[in-house]
C-alpha positions in Angstrom: 72.0 111.5 16.9 72.7 107.9 17.3 76.4 108.1 18.1 76.2 111.0 21.0 73.5 108.7 22.5 75.6 106.0 22.3 79.1 107.9 23.7 76.6 109.2 26.6 75.5 105.6 27.3 79.3 104.6 27.6 79.9 106.9 30.0 78.2 105.4 32.7 80.1 106.4 35.9 80.8 103.5 38.3 79.9 104.1 41.7 82.7 102.6 44.1 81.0 101.1 47.3 82.8 103.3 49.8 85.6 101.3 51.6 84.9 100.5 55.6 87.3 102.3 57.8 89.6 99.9 59.4 88.3 100.0 62.8 91.3 98.3 65.5 89.7 95.4 66.7 88.6 95.2 70.2 90.5 91.7 70.7 94.0 93.5 70.2 92.7 96.3 72.4 92.2 93.7 75.0 95.4 91.8 74.2 97.3 95.2 74.9 95.5 95.6 77.8 96.4 92.0 79.3 99.4 92.6 78.4 100.1 95.9 80.3 98.8 94.1 83.6 100.5 90.8 83.2 104.1 93.3 82.5 102.8 95.6 85.5 102.2 92.6 88.0 105.5 91.2 86.8 107.6 94.5 87.8 105.2 95.1 91.1 106.4 91.6 92.2 110.2 92.0 91.8 110.0 95.4 93.5 108.0 93.8 96.5 110.9 91.0 96.8 113.5 93.5 96.4 112.1 96.0 99.3 111.6 92.5 101.4 115.1 91.7 101.0 116.2 94.6 102.0 114.2 94.6 105.4 114.8 91.3 106.1 117.5 92.1 108.4 115.6 94.4 110.4 112.8 92.5 110.4 115.1 88.9 111.8 117.1 91.5 114.4 113.4 92.9 115.7 111.6 89.2 115.7 115.1 88.3 117.8 114.8 91.0 120.0 111.2 90.4 121.3 112.1 86.8 121.3 114.7 87.7 123.6 112.4 89.9 125.7 109.4 87.2 125.9 112.4 84.3 127.3 113.2 87.2 130.5 109.9 88.0 131.1 109.1 84.3 131.4 112.3 83.9 133.4 111.5 86.6 135.6 107.6 84.9 135.8 109.1 81.5 137.0 111.4 83.2 139.7 108.3 85.5 140.9 105.7 82.4 140.9 107.9 80.0 142.3 107.5 77.8 145.1 110.2 79.5 147.2 109.7 83.1 146.7 105.8 82.2 147.7 107.0 80.7 151.0 109.7 83.4 151.4 107.1 86.1 151.0 104.4 83.9 153.0 107.1 84.1 156.2 107.9 88.1 155.6 104.3 88.7 156.0 103.9 86.5 158.8 101.7 83.7 157.7 102.0 79.8 158.4 101.8 76.8 156.6 98.3 75.3 156.7 98.7 72.1 158.2 97.0 69.0 156.5 93.7 69.1 158.6 93.1 72.5 157.1 93.7 71.4 153.7 91.4 68.5 154.0 88.8 71.1 155.3 88.9 73.5 152.2 89.1 70.8 150.0 85.7 69.1 150.7 
């Protein structure tokens, strides 16, 4: 009986500790997301620059057109508001230039 008892005691099973499941660390997830964001921003900025370079001649042409129109309007304004033009319109309407005495009265 003794041998039976000894043989039974030697058959003790070792219980292995359950191996923890390998989890994907949060740091790797953050690193991957950061890389994706960085790559996306590089792509977007290069695409935006390409589009801007393609449209730049159009914008420059429109800018020159607007500046030319502004210059034309300024010239037209200067001819319409010039002293000679005002005197011409006043003489056509039968108006007379004020005298020095009337200017003094109005200035006071």
